[in-house]
PDB file of all heavy atoms in Angstrom:
ATOM      1  N   MET A   1     -12.130  16.307  18.301  1.00  0.00           N
ATOM      2  CA  MET A   1     -10.965  16.262  19.136  1.00  0.00           C
ATOM      3  C   MET A   1     -11.049  17.354  20.196  1.00  0.00           C
ATOM      4  O   MET A   1     -10.821  17.081  21.374  1.00  0.00           O
ATOM      5  CB  MET A   1      -9.719  16.439  18.275  1.00  0.00           C
ATOM      6  CG  MET A   1      -8.435  16.372  19.017  1.00  0.00           C
ATOM      7  SD  MET A   1      -7.866  14.750  19.466  1.00  0.00           S
ATOM      8  CE  MET A   1      -7.362  14.100  17.915  1.00  0.00           C
ATOM      9  N   ASN A   2     -11.385  18.565  19.775  1.00  0.00           N
ATOM     10  CA  ASN A   2     -11.447  19.671  20.722  1.00  0.00           C
ATOM     11  C   ASN A   2     -12.501  19.415  21.792  1.00  0.00           C
ATOM     12  O   ASN A   2     -12.266  19.676  22.971  1.00  0.00           O
ATOM     13  CB  ASN A   2     -11.742  20.976  19.983  1.00  0.00           C
ATOM     14  CG  ASN A   2     -11.729  22.155  20.942  1.00  0.00           C
ATOM     15  OD1 ASN A   2     -10.793  22.314  21.715  1.00  0.00           O
ATOM     16  ND2 ASN A   2     -12.768  22.962  20.912  1.00  0.00           N
ATOM     17  N   THR A   3     -13.657  18.886  21.405  1.00  0.00           N
ATOM     18  CA  THR A   3     -14.722  18.643  22.372  1.00  0.00           C
ATOM     19  C   THR A   3     -14.304  17.608  23.407  1.00  0.00           C
ATOM     20  O   THR A   3     -14.550  17.781  24.597  1.00  0.00           O
ATOM     21  CB  THR A   3     -16.006  18.171  21.650  1.00  0.00           C
ATOM     22  OG1 THR A   3     -16.382  19.163  20.704  1.00  0.00           O
ATOM     23  CG2 THR A   3     -17.129  17.946  22.621  1.00  0.00           C
ATOM     24  N   ALA A   4     -13.649  16.543  22.964  1.00  0.00           N
ATOM     25  CA  ALA A   4     -13.207  15.504  23.896  1.00  0.00           C
ATOM     26  C   ALA A   4     -12.222  16.068  24.912  1.00  0.00           C
ATOM     27  O   ALA A   4     -12.279  15.743  26.099  1.00  0.00           O
ATOM     28  CB  ALA A   4     -12.574  14.357  23.128  1.00  0.00           C
ATOM     29  N   ILE A   5     -11.328  16.915  24.457  1.00  0.00           N
ATOM     30  CA  ILE A   5     -10.339  17.505  25.366  1.00  0.00           C
ATOM     31  C   ILE A   5     -10.988  18.558  26.263  1.00  0.00           C
ATOM     32  O   ILE A   5     -10.769  18.577  27.467  1.00  0.00           O
ATOM     33  CB  ILE A   5      -9.158  18.112  24.568  1.00  0.00           C
ATOM     34  CG1 ILE A   5      -8.404  16.985  23.854  1.00  0.00           C
ATOM     35  CG2 ILE A   5      -8.226  18.897  25.468  1.00  0.00           C
ATOM     36  CD1 ILE A   5      -7.362  17.456  22.865  1.00  0.00           C
ATOM     37  N   ALA A   6     -11.806  19.416  25.677  1.00  0.00           N
ATOM     38  CA  ALA A   6     -12.421  20.506  26.428  1.00  0.00           C
ATOM     39  C   ALA A   6     -13.369  20.009  27.506  1.00  0.00           C
ATOM     40  O   ALA A   6     -13.470  20.604  28.577  1.00  0.00           O
ATOM     41  CB  ALA A   6     -13.154  21.447  25.476  1.00  0.00           C
ATOM     42  N   HIS A   7     -14.061  18.920  27.266  1.00  0.00           N
ATOM     43  CA  HIS A   7     -15.052  18.431  28.219  1.00  0.00           C
ATOM     44  C   HIS A   7     -14.509  17.355  29.159  1.00  0.00           C
ATOM     45  O   HIS A   7     -15.243  16.857  30.011  1.00  0.00           O
ATOM     46  CB  HIS A   7     -16.266  17.894  27.471  1.00  0.00           C
ATOM     47  CG  HIS A   7     -17.068  18.977  26.813  1.00  0.00           C
ATOM     48  ND1 HIS A   7     -18.429  18.907  26.660  1.00  0.00           N
ATOM     49  CD2 HIS A   7     -16.710  20.161  26.259  1.00  0.00           C
ATOM     50  CE1 HIS A   7     -18.869  19.986  26.053  1.00  0.00           C
ATOM     51  NE2 HIS A   7     -17.823  20.762  25.793  1.00  0.00           N
ATOM     52  N   ALA A   8     -13.259  17.002  29.023  1.00  0.00           N
ATOM     53  CA  ALA A   8     -12.672  15.967  29.878  1.00  0.00           C
ATOM     54  C   ALA A   8     -12.485  16.503  31.295  1.00  0.00           C
ATOM     55  O   ALA A   8     -12.316  17.703  31.506  1.00  0.00           O
ATOM     56  CB  ALA A   8     -11.323  15.531  29.312  1.00  0.00           C
ATOM     57  N   GLY A   9     -12.512  15.589  32.250  1.00  0.00           N
ATOM     58  CA  GLY A   9     -12.274  15.970  33.641  1.00  0.00           C
ATOM     59  C   GLY A   9     -10.865  16.506  33.828  1.00  0.00           C
ATOM     60  O   GLY A   9     -10.624  17.407  34.627  1.00  0.00           O
ATOM     61  N   ASN A  10      -9.923  15.940  33.086  1.00  0.00           N
ATOM     62  CA  ASN A  10      -8.524  16.384  33.132  1.00  0.00           C
ATOM     63  C   ASN A  10      -8.078  16.598  31.687  1.00  0.00           C
ATOM     64  O   ASN A  10      -7.586  15.677  31.042  1.00  0.00           O
ATOM     65  CB  ASN A  10      -7.660  15.329  33.835  1.00  0.00           C
ATOM     66  CG  ASN A  10      -6.228  15.767  34.025  1.00  0.00           C
ATOM     67  OD1 ASN A  10      -5.747  16.659  33.336  1.00  0.00           O
ATOM     68  ND2 ASN A  10      -5.557  15.128  34.958  1.00  0.00           N
ATOM     69  N   PRO A  11      -8.246  17.818  31.169  1.00  0.00           N
ATOM     70  CA  PRO A  11      -7.952  18.080  29.760  1.00  0.00           C
ATOM     71  C   PRO A  11      -6.505  17.804  29.361  1.00  0.00           C
ATOM     72  O   PRO A  11      -6.246  17.344  28.251  1.00  0.00           O
ATOM     73  CB  PRO A  11      -8.276  19.560  29.576  1.00  0.00           C
ATOM     74  CG  PRO A  11      -9.086  19.953  30.745  1.00  0.00           C
ATOM     75  CD  PRO A  11      -8.786  18.997  31.835  1.00  0.00           C
ATOM     76  N   VAL A  12      -5.559  18.059  30.248  1.00  0.00           N
ATOM     77  CA  VAL A  12      -4.155  17.829  29.919  1.00  0.00           C
ATOM     78  C   VAL A  12      -3.908  16.333  29.725  1.00  0.00           C
ATOM     79  O   VAL A  12      -3.231  15.915  28.779  1.00  0.00           O
ATOM     80  CB  VAL A  12      -3.236  18.401  31.023  1.00  0.00           C
ATOM     81  CG1 VAL A  12      -1.794  18.030  30.765  1.00  0.00           C
ATOM     82  CG2 VAL A  12      -3.402  19.908  31.115  1.00  0.00           C
ATOM     83  N   LEU A  13      -4.475  15.528  30.596  1.00  0.00           N
ATOM     84  CA  LEU A  13      -4.325  14.078  30.487  1.00  0.00           C
ATOM     85  C   LEU A  13      -5.013  13.545  29.236  1.00  0.00           C
ATOM     86  O   LEU A  13      -4.489  12.665  28.546  1.00  0.00           O
ATOM     87  CB  LEU A  13      -4.877  13.397  31.739  1.00  0.00           C
ATOM     88  CG  LEU A  13      -4.562  11.930  31.927  1.00  0.00           C
ATOM     89  CD1 LEU A  13      -3.056  11.707  31.977  1.00  0.00           C
ATOM     90  CD2 LEU A  13      -5.203  11.424  33.207  1.00  0.00           C
ATOM     91  N   MET A  14      -6.193  14.097  28.900  1.00  0.00           N
ATOM     92  CA  MET A  14      -6.909  13.682  27.697  1.00  0.00           C
ATOM     93  C   MET A  14      -6.124  14.056  26.448  1.00  0.00           C
ATOM     94  O   MET A  14      -6.029  13.269  25.493  1.00  0.00           O
ATOM     95  CB  MET A  14      -8.301  14.317  27.635  1.00  0.00           C
ATOM     96  CG  MET A  14      -9.093  13.929  26.408  1.00  0.00           C
ATOM     97  SD  MET A  14      -9.431  12.170  26.287  1.00  0.00           S
ATOM     98  CE  MET A  14     -10.759  12.012  27.436  1.00  0.00           C
ATOM     99  N   ALA A  15      -5.528  15.222  26.423  1.00  0.00           N
ATOM    100  CA  ALA A  15      -4.720  15.633  25.268  1.00  0.00           C
ATOM    101  C   ALA A  15      -3.520  14.709  25.098  1.00  0.00           C
ATOM    102  O   ALA A  15      -3.173  14.325  23.973  1.00  0.00           O
ATOM    103  CB  ALA A  15      -4.259  17.076  25.439  1.00  0.00           C
ATOM    104  N   SER A  16      -2.914  14.317  26.200  1.00  0.00           N
ATOM    105  CA  SER A  16      -1.795  13.383  26.148  1.00  0.00           C
ATOM    106  C   SER A  16      -2.242  12.033  25.596  1.00  0.00           C
ATOM    107  O   SER A  16      -1.550  11.431  24.773  1.00  0.00           O
ATOM    108  CB  SER A  16      -1.199  13.213  27.544  1.00  0.00           C
ATOM    109  OG  SER A  16      -0.209  12.227  27.553  1.00  0.00           O
ATOM    110  N   ALA A  17      -3.399  11.556  26.036  1.00  0.00           N
ATOM    111  CA  ALA A  17      -3.926  10.279  25.548  1.00  0.00           C
ATOM    112  C   ALA A  17      -4.225  10.344  24.053  1.00  0.00           C
ATOM    113  O   ALA A  17      -3.929   9.399  23.312  1.00  0.00           O
ATOM    114  CB  ALA A  17      -5.186   9.913  26.323  1.00  0.00           C
ATOM    115  N   MET A  18      -4.800  11.443  23.591  1.00  0.00           N
ATOM    116  CA  MET A  18      -5.104  11.606  22.172  1.00  0.00           C
ATOM    117  C   MET A  18      -3.817  11.627  21.336  1.00  0.00           C
ATOM    118  O   MET A  18      -3.749  11.020  20.274  1.00  0.00           O
ATOM    119  CB  MET A  18      -5.881  12.900  21.926  1.00  0.00           C
ATOM    120  CG  MET A  18      -7.251  12.905  22.511  1.00  0.00           C
ATOM    121  SD  MET A  18      -8.331  11.785  21.606  1.00  0.00           S
ATOM    122  CE  MET A  18      -9.883  12.184  22.345  1.00  0.00           C
ATOM    123  N   ARG A  19      -2.801  12.307  21.837  1.00  0.00           N
ATOM    124  CA  ARG A  19      -1.518  12.359  21.119  1.00  0.00           C
ATOM    125  C   ARG A  19      -0.926  10.963  20.974  1.00  0.00           C
ATOM    126  O   ARG A  19      -0.461  10.574  19.903  1.00  0.00           O
ATOM    127  CB  ARG A  19      -0.544  13.266  21.857  1.00  0.00           C
ATOM    128  CG  ARG A  19       0.811  13.317  21.205  1.00  0.00           C
ATOM    129  CD  ARG A  19       1.804  14.110  22.033  1.00  0.00           C
ATOM    130  NE  ARG A  19       3.105  14.032  21.420  1.00  0.00           N
ATOM    131  CZ  ARG A  19       3.797  15.070  20.993  1.00  0.00           C
ATOM    132  NH1 ARG A  19       3.321  16.281  21.140  1.00  0.00           N
ATOM    133  NH2 ARG A  19       4.982  14.897  20.445  1.00  0.00           N
ATOM    134  N   LYS A  20      -0.960  10.194  22.063  1.00  0.00           N
ATOM    135  CA  LYS A  20      -0.418   8.835  22.028  1.00  0.00           C
ATOM    136  C   LYS A  20      -1.205   7.952  21.074  1.00  0.00           C
ATOM    137  O   LYS A  20      -0.638   7.110  20.376  1.00  0.00           O
ATOM    138  CB  LYS A  20      -0.407   8.240  23.436  1.00  0.00           C
ATOM    139  CG  LYS A  20       0.595   8.913  24.340  1.00  0.00           C
ATOM    140  CD  LYS A  20       0.448   8.447  25.769  1.00  0.00           C
ATOM    141  CE  LYS A  20       1.377   9.236  26.674  1.00  0.00           C
ATOM    142  NZ  LYS A  20       1.131   8.981  28.086  1.00  0.00           N
ATOM    143  N   ALA A  21      -2.527   8.137  21.013  1.00  0.00           N
ATOM    144  CA  ALA A  21      -3.357   7.355  20.096  1.00  0.00           C
ATOM    145  C   ALA A  21      -3.002   7.665  18.644  1.00  0.00           C
ATOM    146  O   ALA A  21      -2.911   6.751  17.811  1.00  0.00           O
ATOM    147  CB  ALA A  21      -4.835   7.650  20.353  1.00  0.00           C
ATOM    148  N   ILE A  22      -2.771   8.935  18.355  1.00  0.00           N
ATOM    149  CA  ILE A  22      -2.405   9.330  16.990  1.00  0.00           C
ATOM    150  C   ILE A  22      -1.039   8.765  16.620  1.00  0.00           C
ATOM    151  O   ILE A  22      -0.837   8.242  15.519  1.00  0.00           O
ATOM    152  CB  ILE A  22      -2.437  10.863  16.847  1.00  0.00           C
ATOM    153  CG1 ILE A  22      -3.887  11.339  16.942  1.00  0.00           C
ATOM    154  CG2 ILE A  22      -1.793  11.322  15.548  1.00  0.00           C
ATOM    155  CD1 ILE A  22      -4.045  12.824  17.111  1.00  0.00           C
ATOM    156  N   GLU A  23      -0.096   8.849  17.556  1.00  0.00           N
ATOM    157  CA  GLU A  23       1.241   8.305  17.295  1.00  0.00           C
ATOM    158  C   GLU A  23       1.196   6.794  17.088  1.00  0.00           C
ATOM    159  O   GLU A  23       1.870   6.256  16.204  1.00  0.00           O
ATOM    160  CB  GLU A  23       2.181   8.658  18.438  1.00  0.00           C
ATOM    161  CG  GLU A  23       2.548  10.132  18.478  1.00  0.00           C
ATOM    162  CD  GLU A  23       3.350  10.522  19.708  1.00  0.00           C
ATOM    163  OE1 GLU A  23       3.498   9.694  20.633  1.00  0.00           O
ATOM    164  OE2 GLU A  23       3.836  11.659  19.745  1.00  0.00           O
ATOM    165  N   ALA A  24       0.390   6.102  17.894  1.00  0.00           N
ATOM    166  CA  ALA A  24       0.268   4.647  17.763  1.00  0.00           C
ATOM    167  C   ALA A  24      -0.336   4.278  16.408  1.00  0.00           C
ATOM    168  O   ALA A  24       0.120   3.340  15.750  1.00  0.00           O
ATOM    169  CB  ALA A  24      -0.577   4.085  18.899  1.00  0.00           C
ATOM    170  N   GLY A  25      -1.344   5.006  15.991  1.00  0.00           N
ATOM    171  CA  GLY A  25      -1.961   4.741  14.693  1.00  0.00           C
ATOM    172  C   GLY A  25      -1.001   4.964  13.544  1.00  0.00           C
ATOM    173  O   GLY A  25      -0.958   4.192  12.587  1.00  0.00           O
ATOM    174  N   ARG A  26      -0.207   6.007  13.642  1.00  0.00           N
ATOM    175  CA  ARG A  26       0.775   6.296  12.592  1.00  0.00           C
ATOM    176  C   ARG A  26       1.839   5.208  12.522  1.00  0.00           C
ATOM    177  O   ARG A  26       2.208   4.743  11.448  1.00  0.00           O
ATOM    178  CB  ARG A  26       1.427   7.662  12.856  1.00  0.00           C
ATOM    179  CG  ARG A  26       2.491   8.051  11.877  1.00  0.00           C
ATOM    180  CD  ARG A  26       1.915   8.302  10.507  1.00  0.00           C
ATOM    181  NE  ARG A  26       2.982   8.724   9.591  1.00  0.00           N
ATOM    182  CZ  ARG A  26       2.970   8.489   8.304  1.00  0.00           C
ATOM    183  NH1 ARG A  26       1.951   7.867   7.752  1.00  0.00           N
ATOM    184  NH2 ARG A  26       3.956   8.890   7.546  1.00  0.00           N
ATOM    185  N   GLU A  27       2.328   4.774  13.696  1.00  0.00           N
ATOM    186  CA  GLU A  27       3.335   3.715  13.721  1.00  0.00           C
ATOM    187  C   GLU A  27       2.771   2.408  13.173  1.00  0.00           C
ATOM    188  O   GLU A  27       3.460   1.681  12.461  1.00  0.00           O
ATOM    189  CB  GLU A  27       3.861   3.526  15.136  1.00  0.00           C
ATOM    190  CG  GLU A  27       4.774   4.652  15.577  1.00  0.00           C
ATOM    191  CD  GLU A  27       5.320   4.456  16.974  1.00  0.00           C
ATOM    192  OE1 GLU A  27       5.214   3.338  17.532  1.00  0.00           O
ATOM    193  OE2 GLU A  27       5.858   5.430  17.525  1.00  0.00           O
ATOM    194  N   ALA A  28       1.515   2.111  13.491  1.00  0.00           N
ATOM    195  CA  ALA A  28       0.890   0.902  12.974  1.00  0.00           C
ATOM    196  C   ALA A  28       0.782   0.965  11.453  1.00  0.00           C
ATOM    197  O   ALA A  28       1.021  -0.025  10.754  1.00  0.00           O
ATOM    198  CB  ALA A  28      -0.490   0.715  13.600  1.00  0.00           C
ATOM    199  N   CYS A  29       0.449   2.119  10.937  1.00  0.00           N
ATOM    200  CA  CYS A  29       0.351   2.295   9.481  1.00  0.00           C
ATOM    201  C   CYS A  29       1.711   2.102   8.823  1.00  0.00           C
ATOM    202  O   CYS A  29       1.829   1.428   7.798  1.00  0.00           O
ATOM    203  CB  CYS A  29      -0.203   3.679   9.176  1.00  0.00           C
ATOM    204  SG  CYS A  29      -0.382   4.021   7.427  1.00  0.00           S
ATOM    205  N   LEU A  30       2.746   2.674   9.417  1.00  0.00           N
ATOM    206  CA  LEU A  30       4.086   2.554   8.857  1.00  0.00           C
ATOM    207  C   LEU A  30       4.629   1.124   8.964  1.00  0.00           C
ATOM    208  O   LEU A  30       5.432   0.705   8.126  1.00  0.00           O
ATOM    209  CB  LEU A  30       5.041   3.516   9.563  1.00  0.00           C
ATOM    210  CG  LEU A  30       4.788   5.005   9.311  1.00  0.00           C
ATOM    211  CD1 LEU A  30       5.716   5.852  10.168  1.00  0.00           C
ATOM    212  CD2 LEU A  30       4.936   5.348   7.844  1.00  0.00           C
ATOM    213  N   ALA A  31       4.201   0.391   9.981  1.00  0.00           N
ATOM    214  CA  ALA A  31       4.668  -0.986  10.163  1.00  0.00           C
ATOM    215  C   ALA A  31       4.158  -1.893   9.054  1.00  0.00           C
ATOM    216  O   ALA A  31       4.791  -2.881   8.708  1.00  0.00           O
ATOM    217  CB  ALA A  31       4.221  -1.516  11.520  1.00  0.00           C
ATOM    218  N   GLY A  32       3.037  -1.560   8.490  1.00  0.00           N
ATOM    219  CA  GLY A  32       2.481  -2.356   7.394  1.00  0.00           C
ATOM    220  C   GLY A  32       1.609  -3.485   7.904  1.00  0.00           C
ATOM    221  O   GLY A  32       1.720  -3.924   9.041  1.00  0.00           O
ATOM    222  N   ARG A  33       0.747  -3.933   7.056  1.00  0.00           N
ATOM    223  CA  ARG A  33      -0.187  -4.992   7.428  1.00  0.00           C
ATOM    224  C   ARG A  33       0.415  -6.361   7.153  1.00  0.00           C
ATOM    225  O   ARG A  33       1.337  -6.497   6.363  1.00  0.00           O
ATOM    226  CB  ARG A  33      -1.517  -4.839   6.709  1.00  0.00           C
ATOM    227  CG  ARG A  33      -1.429  -4.830   5.198  1.00  0.00           C
ATOM    228  CD  ARG A  33      -2.778  -4.786   4.538  1.00  0.00           C
ATOM    229  NE  ARG A  33      -3.437  -6.056   4.715  1.00  0.00           N
ATOM    230  CZ  ARG A  33      -4.749  -6.202   4.889  1.00  0.00           C
ATOM    231  NH1 ARG A  33      -5.525  -5.169   4.878  1.00  0.00           N
ATOM    232  NH2 ARG A  33      -5.275  -7.389   5.045  1.00  0.00           N
ATOM    233  N   MET A  34      -0.127  -7.340   7.812  1.00  0.00           N
ATOM    234  CA  MET A  34       0.333  -8.702   7.570  1.00  0.00           C
ATOM    235  C   MET A  34      -0.195  -9.173   6.218  1.00  0.00           C
ATOM    236  O   MET A  34      -1.189  -8.639   5.711  1.00  0.00           O
ATOM    237  CB  MET A  34      -0.129  -9.641   8.688  1.00  0.00           C
ATOM    238  CG  MET A  34      -1.634  -9.727   8.847  1.00  0.00           C
ATOM    239  SD  MET A  34      -2.128 -10.678  10.272  1.00  0.00           S
ATOM    240  CE  MET A  34      -2.056 -12.306   9.653  1.00  0.00           C
ATOM    241  N   PRO A  35       0.437 -10.171   5.606  1.00  0.00           N
ATOM    242  CA  PRO A  35      -0.015 -10.638   4.300  1.00  0.00           C
ATOM    243  C   PRO A  35      -1.418 -11.238   4.362  1.00  0.00           C
ATOM    244  O   PRO A  35      -1.787 -11.854   5.363  1.00  0.00           O
ATOM    245  CB  PRO A  35       0.999 -11.713   3.920  1.00  0.00           C
ATOM    246  CG  PRO A  35       2.097 -11.655   4.907  1.00  0.00           C
ATOM    247  CD  PRO A  35       1.632 -10.870   6.066  1.00  0.00           C
ATOM    248  N   LYS A  36      -2.182 -11.027   3.312  1.00  0.00           N
ATOM    249  CA  LYS A  36      -3.516 -11.623   3.228  1.00  0.00           C
ATOM    250  C   LYS A  36      -3.393 -13.117   2.994  1.00  0.00           C
ATOM    251  O   LYS A  36      -2.452 -13.579   2.329  1.00  0.00           O
ATOM    252  CB  LYS A  36      -4.316 -10.993   2.088  1.00  0.00           C
ATOM    253  CG  LYS A  36      -4.692  -9.572   2.339  1.00  0.00           C
ATOM    254  CD  LYS A  36      -5.555  -9.041   1.220  1.00  0.00           C
ATOM    255  CE  LYS A  36      -5.949  -7.608   1.469  1.00  0.00           C
ATOM    256  NZ  LYS A  36      -6.832  -7.089   0.429  1.00  0.00           N
ATOM    257  N   ARG A  37      -4.347 -13.861   3.517  1.00  0.00           N
ATOM    258  CA  ARG A  37      -4.360 -15.314   3.338  1.00  0.00           C
ATOM    259  C   ARG A  37      -5.655 -15.727   2.662  1.00  0.00           C
ATOM    260  O   ARG A  37      -6.683 -15.069   2.790  1.00  0.00           O
ATOM    261  CB  ARG A  37      -4.259 -16.019   4.685  1.00  0.00           C
ATOM    262  CG  ARG A  37      -2.964 -15.718   5.407  1.00  0.00           C
ATOM    263  CD  ARG A  37      -2.899 -16.484   6.684  1.00  0.00           C
ATOM    264  NE  ARG A  37      -1.681 -16.134   7.407  1.00  0.00           N
ATOM    265  CZ  ARG A  37      -1.372 -16.603   8.580  1.00  0.00           C
ATOM    266  NH1 ARG A  37      -2.186 -17.441   9.196  1.00  0.00           N
ATOM    267  NH2 ARG A  37      -0.255 -16.255   9.166  1.00  0.00           N
ATOM    268  N   GLN A  38      -5.584 -16.845   1.968  1.00  0.00           N
ATOM    269  CA  GLN A  38      -6.761 -17.364   1.296  1.00  0.00           C
ATOM    270  C   GLN A  38      -7.792 -17.865   2.314  1.00  0.00           C
ATOM    271  O   GLN A  38      -8.982 -17.671   2.148  1.00  0.00           O
ATOM    272  CB  GLN A  38      -6.358 -18.507   0.358  1.00  0.00           C
ATOM    273  CG  GLN A  38      -7.475 -19.032  -0.514  1.00  0.00           C
ATOM    274  CD  GLN A  38      -7.794 -18.112  -1.679  1.00  0.00           C
ATOM    275  OE1 GLN A  38      -6.982 -17.270  -2.070  1.00  0.00           O
ATOM    276  NE2 GLN A  38      -8.957 -18.264  -2.250  1.00  0.00           N
ATOM    277  N   TYR A  39      -7.296 -18.517   3.381  1.00  0.00           N
ATOM    278  CA  TYR A  39      -8.183 -19.095   4.388  1.00  0.00           C
ATOM    279  C   TYR A  39      -7.717 -18.696   5.780  1.00  0.00           C
ATOM    280  O   TYR A  39      -6.524 -18.486   6.009  1.00  0.00           O
ATOM    281  CB  TYR A  39      -8.182 -20.629   4.288  1.00  0.00           C
ATOM    282  CG  TYR A  39      -8.643 -21.135   2.949  1.00  0.00           C
ATOM    283  CD1 TYR A  39      -7.725 -21.530   1.983  1.00  0.00           C
ATOM    284  CD2 TYR A  39      -9.996 -21.193   2.630  1.00  0.00           C
ATOM    285  CE1 TYR A  39      -8.130 -21.980   0.751  1.00  0.00           C
ATOM    286  CE2 TYR A  39     -10.415 -21.634   1.397  1.00  0.00           C
ATOM    287  CZ  TYR A  39      -9.492 -22.033   0.456  1.00  0.00           C
ATOM    288  OH  TYR A  39      -9.904 -22.472  -0.766  1.00  0.00           O
ATOM    289  N   ALA A  40      -8.643 -18.641   6.704  1.00  0.00           N
ATOM    290  CA  ALA A  40      -8.322 -18.322   8.094  1.00  0.00           C
ATOM    291  C   ALA A  40      -7.785 -19.563   8.805  1.00  0.00           C
ATOM    292  O   ALA A  40      -8.098 -20.693   8.428  1.00  0.00           O
ATOM    293  CB  ALA A  40      -9.561 -17.823   8.815  1.00  0.00           C
ATOM    294  N   SER A  41      -6.972 -19.342   9.828  1.00  0.00           N
ATOM    295  CA  SER A  41      -6.502 -20.447  10.656  1.00  0.00           C
ATOM    296  C   SER A  41      -6.528 -19.995  12.114  1.00  0.00           C
ATOM    297  O   SER A  41      -6.211 -18.843  12.428  1.00  0.00           O
ATOM    298  CB  SER A  41      -5.080 -20.858  10.253  1.00  0.00           C
ATOM    299  OG  SER A  41      -4.189 -19.788  10.435  1.00  0.00           O
ATOM    300  N   ALA A  42      -6.898 -20.903  12.998  1.00  0.00           N
ATOM    301  CA  ALA A  42      -7.007 -20.577  14.414  1.00  0.00           C
ATOM    302  C   ALA A  42      -5.628 -20.315  15.008  1.00  0.00           C
ATOM    303  O   ALA A  42      -4.674 -21.040  14.733  1.00  0.00           O
ATOM    304  CB  ALA A  42      -7.691 -21.716  15.154  1.00  0.00           C
ATOM    305  N   SER A  43      -5.532 -19.290  15.824  1.00  0.00           N
ATOM    306  CA  SER A  43      -4.261 -18.999  16.479  1.00  0.00           C
ATOM    307  C   SER A  43      -4.192 -19.649  17.854  1.00  0.00           C
ATOM    308  O   SER A  43      -3.137 -19.709  18.455  1.00  0.00           O
ATOM    309  CB  SER A  43      -4.064 -17.488  16.613  1.00  0.00           C
ATOM    310  OG  SER A  43      -5.092 -16.934  17.391  1.00  0.00           O
ATOM    311  N   SER A  44      -5.335 -20.124  18.361  1.00  0.00           N
ATOM    312  CA  SER A  44      -5.393 -20.813  19.652  1.00  0.00           C
ATOM    313  C   SER A  44      -5.725 -22.284  19.416  1.00  0.00           C
ATOM    314  O   SER A  44      -6.459 -22.623  18.482  1.00  0.00           O
ATOM    315  CB  SER A  44      -6.481 -20.202  20.531  1.00  0.00           C
ATOM    316  OG  SER A  44      -6.219 -18.837  20.745  1.00  0.00           O
ATOM    317  N   PRO A  45      -5.226 -23.158  20.268  1.00  0.00           N
ATOM    318  CA  PRO A  45      -5.541 -24.583  20.085  1.00  0.00           C
ATOM    319  C   PRO A  45      -7.023 -24.859  20.329  1.00  0.00           C
ATOM    320  O   PRO A  45      -7.657 -24.227  21.167  1.00  0.00           O
ATOM    321  CB  PRO A  45      -4.669 -25.281  21.138  1.00  0.00           C
ATOM    322  CG  PRO A  45      -4.348 -24.232  22.124  1.00  0.00           C
ATOM    323  CD  PRO A  45      -4.363 -22.927  21.412  1.00  0.00           C
ATOM    324  N   LEU A  46      -7.558 -25.791  19.589  1.00  0.00           N
ATOM    325  CA  LEU A  46      -8.972 -26.127  19.735  1.00  0.00           C
ATOM    326  C   LEU A  46      -9.184 -27.287  20.707  1.00  0.00           C
ATOM    327  O   LEU A  46     -10.305 -27.588  21.094  1.00  0.00           O
ATOM    328  CB  LEU A  46      -9.573 -26.486  18.369  1.00  0.00           C
ATOM    329  CG  LEU A  46      -9.584 -25.348  17.347  1.00  0.00           C
ATOM    330  CD1 LEU A  46     -10.108 -25.845  16.009  1.00  0.00           C
ATOM    331  CD2 LEU A  46     -10.429 -24.207  17.836  1.00  0.00           C
ATOM    332  N   ASP A  47      -8.105 -27.963  21.121  1.00  0.00           N
ATOM    333  CA  ASP A  47      -8.221 -29.082  22.057  1.00  0.00           C
ATOM    334  C   ASP A  47      -8.716 -28.600  23.406  1.00  0.00           C
ATOM    335  O   ASP A  47      -8.250 -27.576  23.925  1.00  0.00           O
ATOM    336  CB  ASP A  47      -6.863 -29.779  22.249  1.00  0.00           C
ATOM    337  CG  ASP A  47      -6.376 -30.445  20.968  1.00  0.00           C
ATOM    338  OD1 ASP A  47      -7.224 -30.711  20.098  1.00  0.00           O
ATOM    339  OD2 ASP A  47      -5.165 -30.691  20.870  1.00  0.00           O
ATOM    340  N   GLY A  48      -9.662 -29.300  23.981  1.00  0.00           N
ATOM    341  CA  GLY A  48     -10.157 -28.963  25.301  1.00  0.00           C
ATOM    342  C   GLY A  48     -11.218 -27.862  25.317  1.00  0.00           C
ATOM    343  O   GLY A  48     -11.583 -27.395  26.378  1.00  0.00           O
ATOM    344  N   THR A  49     -11.687 -27.437  24.158  1.00  0.00           N
ATOM    345  CA  THR A  49     -12.728 -26.418  24.120  1.00  0.00           C
ATOM    346  C   THR A  49     -14.054 -27.088  23.797  1.00  0.00           C
ATOM    347  O   THR A  49     -14.122 -28.136  23.172  1.00  0.00           O
ATOM    348  CB  THR A  49     -12.441 -25.335  23.063  1.00  0.00           C
ATOM    349  OG1 THR A  49     -12.345 -25.965  21.779  1.00  0.00           O
ATOM    350  CG2 THR A  49     -11.136 -24.605  23.382  1.00  0.00           C
ATOM    351  N   PHE A  50     -15.139 -26.474  24.217  1.00  0.00           N
ATOM    352  CA  PHE A  50     -16.486 -26.982  23.968  1.00  0.00           C
ATOM    353  C   PHE A  50     -17.176 -26.118  22.928  1.00  0.00           C
ATOM    354  O   PHE A  50     -17.045 -24.909  22.922  1.00  0.00           O
ATOM    355  CB  PHE A  50     -17.305 -26.993  25.262  1.00  0.00           C
ATOM    356  CG  PHE A  50     -16.722 -27.859  26.325  1.00  0.00           C
ATOM    357  CD1 PHE A  50     -15.968 -27.332  27.342  1.00  0.00           C
ATOM    358  CD2 PHE A  50     -16.949 -29.226  26.289  1.00  0.00           C
ATOM    359  CE1 PHE A  50     -15.433 -28.140  28.326  1.00  0.00           C
ATOM    360  CE2 PHE A  50     -16.418 -30.045  27.264  1.00  0.00           C
ATOM    361  CZ  PHE A  50     -15.661 -29.509  28.278  1.00  0.00           C
ATOM    362  N   PHE A  51     -17.892 -26.749  22.043  1.00  0.00           N
ATOM    363  CA  PHE A  51     -18.625 -26.013  21.022  1.00  0.00           C
ATOM    364  C   PHE A  51     -20.092 -26.095  21.256  1.00  0.00           C
ATOM    365  O   PHE A  51     -20.711 -26.945  21.607  1.00  0.00           O
ATOM    366  CB  PHE A  51     -18.291 -26.544  19.618  1.00  0.00           C
ATOM    367  CG  PHE A  51     -16.884 -26.225  19.222  1.00  0.00           C
ATOM    368  CD1 PHE A  51     -15.865 -27.139  19.380  1.00  0.00           C
ATOM    369  CD2 PHE A  51     -16.583 -24.987  18.699  1.00  0.00           C
ATOM    370  CE1 PHE A  51     -14.583 -26.847  19.008  1.00  0.00           C
ATOM    371  CE2 PHE A  51     -15.296 -24.688  18.319  1.00  0.00           C
ATOM    372  CZ  PHE A  51     -14.298 -25.606  18.468  1.00  0.00           C
TER     373      PHE A  51
END
């Protein structure tokens, strides 16, 4: 962490970005994961796509 901030072109901006990344990760952890499923299902339609 220190090296990334110390060697950044704009250390203050890099420190801010790192703080936001840590906060986002913590919030994601607290939000909880989605339930596990036995099988995967496509979230996008398969019509009109080429394989």
